[in-house]
C-alpha positions in Angstrom: -29.3 43.9 50.6 -27.5 46.9 52.0 -25.1 49.2 50.1 -22.3 48.1 52.4 -22.7 44.5 51.3 -22.4 45.6 47.7 -19.0 47.1 48.5 -17.3 43.7 48.9 -13.8 43.8 47.4 -13.4 42.4 43.9 -10.2 41.7 41.9 -8.6 44.5 39.8 -9.3 42.8 36.5 -8.3 45.5 34.0 -11.7 45.7 32.3 -11.2 49.4 31.4 -7.9 48.5 29.6 -9.8 45.9 27.6 -12.5 48.3 26.7 -10.0 50.9 25.5 -8.3 48.3 23.4 -11.6 47.0 21.8 -12.7 50.5 21.0 -9.6 51.0 18.8 -8.9 47.6 17.4 -10.1 46.2 14.0 -11.5 49.5 12.9 -11.7 50.7 9.2 -8.5 52.5 8.1 -8.3 55.5 5.9 -8.2 59.3 6.2 -11.5 60.2 4.5 -15.0 60.2 6.0 -16.5 56.8 6.7 -18.6 54.7 9.2 -17.2 53.8 12.6 -17.8 50.1 12.1 -16.4 48.0 9.2 -19.0 46.8 6.7 -20.1 43.1 6.4 -18.2 41.6 3.5 -20.1 38.7 2.0 -18.8 36.7 -0.9 -17.8 33.4 -2.3 -15.9 34.1 -5.6 -12.8 36.3 -5.8 -11.9 37.7 -9.2 -8.3 38.2 -10.2 -6.8 40.4 -12.9 -4.3 37.7 -14.1 -3.0 34.2 -13.4 0.1 35.7 -11.8 -2.0 37.6 -9.4 -4.1 34.4 -8.6 -0.9 32.4 -8.0 0.5 35.1 -5.7 -2.6 35.2 -3.6 -2.8 31.4 -3.4 0.7 31.2 -2.1 -0.4 33.4 0.9 -3.0 30.9 2.2 -1.5 30.9 5.7 -1.7 34.7 5.9 -5.5 34.9 5.3 -5.1 36.5 2.0 -8.5 36.8 0.2 -8.5 33.7 -2.1 -12.0 32.2 -1.8 -14.9 33.0 0.5 -14.8 29.7 2.4 -11.2 30.5 3.4 -12.2 33.7 5.1 -12.9 37.3 4.2 -12.2 40.8 5.5 -14.8 40.7 8.2 -13.5 37.5 9.6 -9.9 38.8 9.5 -10.8 41.8 11.5 -12.4 39.7 14.2 -9.4 37.4 14.3 -7.1 40.4 14.8 -9.2 41.5 17.8 -9.4 38.0 19.4 -5.6 37.5 19.0 -5.1 40.7 20.8 -7.3 39.7 23.7 -5.7 36.3 24.0 -2.2 37.6 23.6 -1.5 35.3 20.7 0.0 35.8 17.2 -2.7 34.2 15.0 -6.4 33.4 15.4 -8.6 31.2 13.3 -12.4 31.8 13.6 -14.5 28.7 13.2 -18.2 27.9 13.0 -18.9 27.2 16.8 -17.4 26.8 20.2 -17.5 23.1 19.8 -15.7 23.4 16.5 -13.0 25.4 18.3 -12.5 22.4 20.5 -12.6 19.7 17.9 -10.7 21.4 15.0 -7.3 21.7 16.8 -7.7 18.1 18.2 -8.0 16.9 14.6 -5.1 19.1 13.6 -2.6 18.0 16.2 -3.7 14.3 16.8 -3.1 11.4 14.4 -4.0 7.7 14.2 -2.3 5.8 17.0 -2.0 9.0 19.0 -3.0 9.6 22.6 -4.8 12.5 24.2 -5.2 13.4 27.9 -8.5 15.1 28.8 -9.6 16.5 32.2 -12.5 14.6 33.7 -14.3 17.9 34.1 -14.3 18.7 30.4 -17.3 20.1 28.4 -19.6 17.2 27.6 -19.6 17.6 23.8 -15.8 17.6 23.8 -15.9 14.3 25.8 -18.4 12.8 23.3 -16.1 13.8 20.4 -13.2 12.0 22.0 -15.2 8.9 22.9 -16.7 8.6 19.4 -15.0 10.4 16.5 -11.4 10.2 17.9 -11.9 6.6 18.9 -13.0 5.7 15.4 -9.9 7.4 14.0 -7.6 5.3 16.2 -6.9 7.9 18.8 -7.1 7.0 22.4 -8.2 9.3 25.2 -7.4 9.1 28.9 -9.3 11.2 31.4 -7.4 12.7 34.3 -8.3 14.4 37.5 -8.3 18.1 36.8 -6.5 18.7 40.2 -3.7 16.2 39.2 -0.2 16.7 40.5 2.9 16.7 38.3 4.1 13.2 39.3 0.8 11.7 38.5 0.6 13.5 35.2 4.0 12.3 34.2 2.9 8.8 34.9 -0.1 9.2 32.5 2.1 10.6 29.6 3.0 8.1 26.9 5.4 8.2 23.9 2.2 8.5 21.8 0.7 11.4 23.8 0.3 14.3 21.4 -2.1 16.5 23.2 -2.8 17.4 26.8 -6.1 19.2 27.0 -7.2 21.5 29.8 -10.4 23.3 30.7 -10.0 25.8 33.5 -12.2 26.3 35.3 -13.9 22.9 34.6 -17.3 22.7 33.0 -20.0 22.6 35.8 -17.5 21.7 38.5 -15.2 24.9 38.2 -11.9 23.4 39.3 -9.0 25.8 38.4 -6.1 23.8 37.0 -2.4 24.4 37.5 -1.8 25.4 33.9 1.9 26.3 34.2 2.5 22.8 35.6 0.5 21.2 32.8 2.5 23.1 30.2 5.9 22.0 31.7 4.9 18.4 31.8 3.3 18.4 28.3 6.4 20.1 26.8 8.8 17.7 28.5 7.0 14.8 26.7 6.7 16.6 23.4 3.0 17.2 23.6 0.9 20.3 22.9 -1.1 21.9 25.7 -4.6 23.0 24.6 -6.8 25.1 26.8 -10.5 25.9 26.6 -10.2 29.4 27.9 -13.8 30.6 27.4 -14.5 31.3 31.1 -11.2 33.1 31.4 -11.3 35.4 28.4 -9.1 38.4 29.1 -8.6 37.6 32.8 -6.3 34.6 32.0 -3.6 35.2 29.5 -2.9 31.6 28.2 0.4 32.1 26.4 2.0 33.7 29.4 1.5 30.4 31.2 2.8 28.0 28.5 -0.4 27.2 26.6 0.2 26.3 22.9 -3.4 26.5 21.6 -6.1 28.6 23.2 -9.8 28.0 22.5 -12.7 30.4 22.8 -16.4 29.9 22.3 -17.1 33.4 20.9 -20.8 32.6 21.2 -20.4 33.4 24.9 -18.8 36.7 26.2 -17.4 37.9 22.9 -20.7 38.0 21.0 -22.5 38.8 24.2 -26.0 39.1 22.9 -27.2 35.5 22.6 -27.6 35.9 18.8 -24.5 34.4 17.2 -22.7 31.0 17.3 -19.0 31.1 16.7 -15.6 29.9 18.0 -11.9 30.8 17.8 -8.6 29.0 18.0 -5.5 31.1 18.8 -1.8 30.1 18.7 1.5 32.0 19.3 3.9 29.7 17.4 4.2 30.1 13.6 4.7 26.4 13.0 1.5 25.6 15.0 -0.3 28.2 12.9 0.6 26.4 9.7 -0.7 23.1 11.1 -3.9 24.6 12.3 -4.6 26.8 9.3 -3.9 23.9 6.9 -6.3 21.7 8.8 -9.0 24.3 8.9 -8.8 24.7 5.1 -9.0 20.9 4.5 -11.9 20.5 6.9 -13.8 23.4 5.2 -14.3 25.2 8.5 -16.1 28.4 7.7 -17.5 31.3 9.8 -20.3 33.4 8.5 -19.3 37.0 7.9 -22.6 38.1 9.5 -21.8 36.2 12.7 -18.3 37.6 12.6 -19.6 41.1 12.3 -22.1 40.6 15.2 -19.3 39.2 17.4 -16.9 42.0 16.4 -19.7 44.5 17.5 -20.1 42.5 20.7 -16.4 42.8 21.5 -16.6 46.6 21.6 -18.7 46.4 24.8 -17.3 43.2 26.3 -15.1 45.0 28.8 -17.9 47.0 30.4 -20.4 44.1 30.3 -18.0 41.7 32.0 -16.9 44.3 34.6 -20.5 44.6 35.6 -21.3 40.9 35.3 -18.2 39.7 37.2 -18.9 42.0 40.1 -22.5 41.2 40.3 -21.7 37.4 40.1 -19.4 37.7 43.1 -22.1 39.6 45.1 -24.6 36.8 44.3 -22.1 34.1 45.0 -21.1 35.5 48.4 -24.8 35.9 49.3 -25.4 32.2 48.4 -22.4 31.2 50.6 -24.4 32.4 53.7 -27.5 30.5 52.9 -28.3 27.5 55.0 -29.7 25.6 52.0 -26.3 25.8 50.2 -23.5 23.4 51.0 -20.9 24.9 48.6 -20.5 27.7 46.0 -18.2 26.7 43.2 -16.8 30.1 42.2 -13.0 30.3 41.5 -12.7 33.6 43.4 -14.0 31.9 46.6 -11.5 30.0 48.8 -13.7 26.9 49.0 -13.5 26.3 45.2 -10.9 23.7 44.1 -7.9 25.4 42.7 -8.6 28.8 44.2 -4.9 29.2 44.9 -4.1 28.8 41.2 -6.8 31.3 40.4 -5.3 33.8 42.8 -1.8 33.2 41.3 -2.7 33.1 37.6 -5.9 35.1 37.0 -6.4 38.8 37.1 -10.2 38.6 37.5 -13.2 36.5 37.5 -16.2 35.7 35.3 -19.9 35.6 35.7 -20.5 31.8 35.6 -20.4 29.6 38.7 -21.9 26.6 40.4 -24.1 26.0 43.5 -24.2 22.8 45.4 -27.1 22.3 47.8 -27.2 20.4 51.1 -27.9 16.7 50.9 -31.4 17.1 52.4 -32.7 18.5 49.2 -33.5 16.4 46.1 -32.8 17.1 42.4 -36.6 17.2 41.9 -36.9 20.0 44.6 -34.1 21.9 42.8 -36.1 21.7 39.6 -39.1 23.1 41.4 -36.9 26.0 42.6 -35.7 26.6 39.0 -39.3 26.6 37.7 -40.2 29.3 40.3 -37.4 31.7 39.1 -38.6 34.8 37.2 -35.4 36.8 36.5 -33.1 33.8 35.8 -34.1 32.1 32.5 -33.6 28.3 32.1 -31.0 27.9 29.4 -27.9 25.9 28.5 -25.8 28.7 27.2 -24.1 31.5 29.0 -22.0 34.6 28.5 -24.8 36.9 27.2 -26.5 39.9 28.8 -29.2 37.7 30.4 -29.0 35.8 33.6 -29.5 32.0 33.3 -29.8 28.9 35.5 -29.2 25.2 34.6 -29.5 22.2 36.9 -26.3 20.2 36.7 -26.9 17.3 39.1 -25.3 14.1 37.7 -23.1 16.0 35.2 -20.1 16.7 37.3 -18.3 13.4 38.1 -18.4 11.2 35.0 -15.5 8.8 35.0 -16.0 6.0 37.5 -12.3 5.0 37.5 -11.3 8.4 39.0 -11.8 8.7 42.8 -13.2 12.2 42.8 -15.0 13.2 45.9 -18.8 13.1 45.6 -20.6 16.5 46.0 -22.9 16.6 49.0 -26.1 17.3 47.2 -27.8 18.4 44.0 -26.3 21.2 42.0 -27.1 24.0 39.5 -25.1 26.5 37.4 -25.8 30.2 37.4 -24.8 32.8 34.8 -25.2 36.4 36.1 -26.2 38.9 33.4 -26.7 42.7 33.5 -29.7 42.7 35.9 -29.3 44.4 39.2 -27.8 42.1 41.9 -30.7 42.9 44.3 -33.2 41.7 41.7 -31.2 38.5 41.2 -30.9 37.8 44.9 -34.6 38.5 45.4 -35.4 36.0 42.6 -33.1 33.4 44.2 -34.6 34.0 47.7 -38.1 33.2 46.3 -36.7 30.1 44.6 -35.1 28.9 47.8 -38.4 29.2 49.6 -39.9 26.9 47.0 -36.9 24.5 47.5 -37.6 24.4 51.2 -41.3 23.8 50.7 -40.7 21.1 48.2 -38.4 19.3 50.6 -40.6 19.7 53.7 
């Protein structure tokens, strides 16, 4: 691939600003000598000098005062401060996983007899939680087309609708949703808008567009090194924070200080990692666009991706995760042969780390038979672009495509 092709324009995503912020935020305070990074603070029991002191601390439970280890400690608080700054929110609660970051606010803001609206493109484990746990609790879920218009969304809202959930871009299918419209409709009906913003960390500022609750799988870009599992929920409204925090305490949601420390360390370099990864991903995506084996590339920064106009309007950059749909002359089995032939891309279900990954996604994109969503032309896979050189990734994919062709001959 020539140098000129590497000079394709990319969005001005402000990664240098994020890096400067993360270098300074959540650092130890004090004037004397000390380490650059905060220590890992592990503990369960907190000792008090008197009952008055214990009562005073207990009264501050919504402010993350150190009361008991399971309610959070100094390392967790520093990470929460940093995530709140990235998301543009007021309060962040760190929880045990990305899935817990989805399910905990659903439990906090939904009640028996309530109704939840979920995009049909939502993350599979979130869907399973709605169809099993929420159903058993007497909460009904309706799935909606992620590209829904305002009139159709109004028609789905009910007096019992308490939460409108969004995931933008959609899991595996990468539709970018009209989040400001979703916020307007939700608020007109007295519902909360929740957004899984993991793909859009930093490049989409949720609270500027009307989101009430923003969700991050910190396992992905924030930790960045494929060695920690963690999630975060951020809010901007104080009343929402009281509801969320009280629910977290009652559920016993806990984040390990060691995982918090690893994630805080990962955040220091997230800006430079994502600057490299987002640019490399766009190079690879544009190369794939020109391949005869490929029917469609599902990357929000490309015009052919559903919701590209919303991405152009609302986002200030892109991410390193996108989808590829092959022509209908290829079979899912041939795509699996292609994946098996890749040497640089590893086969794995996660993403957001330093390593490039591939995952076949055929059959995971359109799930609700009642929604008339257009069928994709052929089998699909998802690519996560890591820190490897784009030329090496393209050469790996070129070899894989040769196997795809041979398997389909």
